[in-house]
N, C-alpha and C positions, 0 to 999 in steps of 0.2 A: 287792796293796795299793798304793793311790795315795798318794804322799807330798805333802803340801800345805804351801805357805807362804802365810799370810794377811797381806796388806799393809793395815794399818789396823786399830786396835783399837776403833774406834767400832762401826759396823754389823758389823764383823768379829767382834765378840763373839757376835752372833746366829748367824753362820755357824759359829763354833767350837762353840756348843751343839749344833747339828745334826750336825756332824762327830763329836762325842763319842757321839751316839746311833747313828751309823753306823760304829762302830769296826771292823766287819768289812770295810768297803770303803776307809776312809780313815785315814791317820795325819797329824795336824798336826805337822809337823817344825819349823816356825818361825813366829813372829809378828813382823812388822816394824812399828814405830811410832816416830815421832820422839820420843815420850814413852815411853821404855822402862819407866818405872814404871807407866804405864797398862797396858801389855802384861803386866807381871808380875802385876797384880791379877787377871788372867784365868787364872792358872796352875792353881790348885787342886792336883790330884795329877799333872798332866801334866809331861812332861819336855821339852817343845819348847824350842828355842833362842829367844832374844829378841835383836833387833838394831834399831838405828836407821837402818840403811842398806839400801835396796832392793837394791843390787848384791850384798849378801851372799846374798840368796835367789836372785837370778838366776844367780850364779856357782856355786851348790851343785849338783853333778851328781846328787846323790841326790834332789833335789826334782823331781817330775814335773809339778806343776800350780801355777800362781800364781793366787791368789784375790785380786782387786783390789777393795779396800774403801776406796779413797782418795777425796778430793774430785773432783768431776766433771772439772775442768780437767786432771787427771793421768791420766784413764782411757786416752786414746789413746796418749800417749807411753809409758806403762808397759806397755800391751798390746803395742805394737810391740817394745819392748825384751824383753819376756818371750818373744814368738814368736821373735825373733832368737836368744834363748838356748836355743831348742829346747823350751820349756815349753808345755803346754796352758794355757789361760786361762779362768778364770771372772771376769766383769767385772760389777760392780754397775751399776745404771742411773744415767745413760744410757751406753750403750756408746760413743757418740760424740756430738758436737754438730754434725756436718755429714755429709751423704752422701758428700762427697769423702773424709772421714776413714774412713768405713765401708769404702769401696773400698780405701783403703790397708791397712786391717786384713785385708780379704779377700785381697788379694794376698800380704800377709805370711804369713797362715795357710797359703795354698796353697804358698808357697815352703818354709815350715818343715815342712809336712805335719803340722800340729798343729791342734787344734780350739779354737774360741772359743765359750764358753757365756755369752750375756747372761743376767743374772739377772731372771727373771720368776716369782718364787715364788708369786704369787697363783693361778697355774693349778692348784695342788694342794689337795686337801682332800676329805673324804667327800662333801660336797654337790656339788662340781664333778665328782667321779667319777660321781655319780648322774646329773647333767645330761648328761654326755657319753654315758653308757650309754643314756639315753633317746633322744638324737640318733642314736646308732649303731643302735638298735633300730627306727628309723623311726617313733617315736611322737610326735614334736613337730611335724613338718611344716615348712613354710617359715618362716624368720625374718620377722617383721613389724615389730617396734618394740622399742627398748630405751631405758631411762632409767637414767642413772648419776649418783649423787651422791657427790662427794668433799668432804665438809663437815667440815673439821678446824680445830683451833685452834692457831695459832702466834703467839707474841708476842716480847717483847724478849729473853727468856731463850734462845729458839731462835736468834735472829739475833745473839746475843752472840758466836757463832763467826764470826770475821772474814770468811770467804769466803762465808757464806750471804747470800742476798739481793742478790748482786752478779752482774753479767754475766760478769766476769772469773773469779770463783771458782766460783759455782754453775752458771753458764752458762744459767740460765733460772729461772723461778719455779714457781708451783703447777702449771702445765701439764706442766713437765718433771720436777719433783722429787716431786710428790704424786699426780697423776692418771694418770701414765704407766702404772702397773700396771693400773688399771681399763680404760684404753683398750686395753691389750694383751688383756685378757680379752674385751672387746667383739669384737675381730677374731678371737681364738681360737675364739669360739663362733658368731659370725655371719658370718665371712668378711671379706674385705678391704674397705676404704673406697674408694669411687670419687670422692667429692667432699665438701667440707665448707665451712661458714661459721663464723666465730668472732668473739667480742669478748673482749678481755682488759682488765683495769684493775688499779690498785693502790689499794686502799681501806682496808686494815686496818693495815698496818705502813709505817713510813717507810723503804722499801727501793727498790732500783733496778728489781727484777723484779716481775712481776705476782703478785698474791695472790688474784685472783678471775677467773673465766672462764666463758663460756657458749658451748657449741659444738653445732652441728648436723651430724650425719654422714649422708651418703647412701651406703648400702652397695652394693657391686657387684651383689648379688643383688636389689636393689630395696627392702630394708628401710630404715627411718629410725631414727636414734638421737639422743638428746640427752645432753649431759654438763654438769652444773652443778658448779662448783668454787669453794670459798672456803676461806681460812685464817682466817676470822673467826667460825667457829661457836662455840657454847658448849662443845663437846667434840669428840672425834674420832669420826666415824661415816662408814662407807661403806655405801651402799645401792645394790643392783643389781636391776633388773627386766628380764627378757628375755621378750618376748611372741612366741610362735611361733604358727603356724597352728592347732595343736591343744592348746597348752599355754602357761601362764604360769608362769615360774619367778621367785621372789622371794627375795632373800637376807635375812639378818639385818643387823645394823649394825656387826659387828666391823670395825674399820678396817684392820688389817694382814694378816689372814688370812681373807678372806670365805668361803672354802671350808670353814673349820673349823666354822662355825655351821650349824645345821640350816636348810635352805631349805624353802619351800613349793612344791609342784609341783601345779598345779591344771589339770585338763582343761577345755577350753572346752565340750565336750560331756560332761555328767556320766556318760554311759554308758561313756566311755573311761577313767574314773578307776580302775577296778579293774585294767585292763591296766597303767596307769602305776604304781600302787601295787605290783603284783606285780613289775614290773621293778626298782623301787627296792629292794624287800626282798631281792633276790638280787644286788645290786651290791656287789662287794667294797669294803671301805673302803680308803682310801689315806691316807698321812700328809700332813698339811697343810704349807703353807709351805716353809721351807728343807729340811725332811726329805724331802718329796716331790721338790722340785727336785733335790737332791743325789743321791737314789736314782736318778733318771733319768740324771744325769751318770755315775754309777758304771756303770749298765747300758750306756750308750753307749760308755764307755771300754773296757768288757770285750767289746764286740761283740755284746751281747745286744739284743733288740728294746727300743726306748726311745722315750719321748715327750720327750726332752731338748729344751730350747730351742735353736734353731739361730741361726747368724749371720744367716740370712735373716730370722728373726723380729726380731732386733735391728735390722736394716736397715729393716724395715717400721715399727718404732716410731720410729726417727729420721726417716723420711719423714713420718710422721704429725705429729710435732712441727713439722717444717719447714713443712708445709702449714698448721697451726694458726697459727703466728706470722705467716706471710705473709698469711693471710686476715684476721687481726686488724689488721695494720698497713695493709693496703690497702683493707679493706672489700669485698673481692671473694670470690666463690665460687671455691675452688681445687680443681682436679681432680688426681687421682693416676693413675699414678705420677709422681713428681718426676724429671725428666730432667736431664742434666748442664747444659743451657742455662738452667735455672731460676735466678732471681737469688739464691736462698738455698741453692743446692746446695753452695756452699762454706762455709756457716755462717749462723746466724741472729743472731749477736751484733751489737748495734747498732754 
C-alpha cells in the first residue's frame, strides 16, 4: 500500500477522488494546503492529517509519495525537495518550465533512486484504449493528419486567483496550462514532433500570458497536425481528430477527459469496417482520467507491466512548449529536439 501526501487542495481534490476509488493501492495520509480549512472540506470520512506546511509531509517517514498539485512556479523546487527526502513524486503539469530544470529533476531522481510521474491523465479512457488497440492490431496504418481544438472559456473569475495569467506564477498561458494535455495525446498516438510553427496572442482577457494560439506540427513520421487554442469560446470543448492511412478517429467534445466519451472509428475503405468493429468490440475498457493514470502508477511502483507516464514524457512536453513559444516569438519554424545551446533551454519566461 502506497501512502500519499497531496500538496494542494485545488486540483488535488480530483486526485483525492481517484485515490479513494483506488483504495486497494493507495492511502492518502496527508493533505497540505496553506488554507487548512479548504483541505478539511475534502475530508468526508477520511482520517488523513491536514497541514499548512509542506515540510510536514516531506519529513514524515511513513509517506512514500508526494503528489504535487501546487501552482506551476512551485513544481520544480518542491519536486527536488521531495526527491531529496526520498519520496516518489507525482507532479501536475507542467513538470517544469525549462529543459534545464527537467535535467535537474532527472539527476535528482537518479540520485534518490526514486520515480517522477508527470501528470497526463488524458491518455486514459475507454475510447483511447480502443484506438491504441486498433494501432497495435495494425488496422490504422500510417499517421497522416491530426486536428486538435482546445476551445475553452476563461474569464475574470478564473483569473481572480492572483498567480494565474502571470508569467511569474502560471509560467505560461493557454499553450502551457490548457492545451498541454492534448499535445501530449498527439505525440502519444502519432509519435514525436520534428518541427513546428506557431502564433500566439492575448485577445480574450487582460492578462500577461497568451489566451489564443494556432500551431502547425510536422511529425517525425511525416504526418502533419494543427492545434487551435482559445480561452474565449462560449463553453469548454475539446475536439480531437486523428487521420490514419486506413482509419479516421474522432472524439466527442468532453473537455477534461476526452477518452471517456465514445469516439467514432471510420474505415477509409468500407470493406475494412467489420475488422475495425470486431477489434473495438473485444477491447477491454479502462478507467478514464486520473483513475487510469493512477492505476498505471500503482502498477509501476509494484513492478508490474505498466503504461505509466515517464519523466521522458514530461521532458518531451516541456520541449514542445519551449519550441512553441520560441516559434511564436521569432516567427520561425523551430526544429526538435531542443539542445542545451537553444536560447530558451533555460526557460521561456520573458
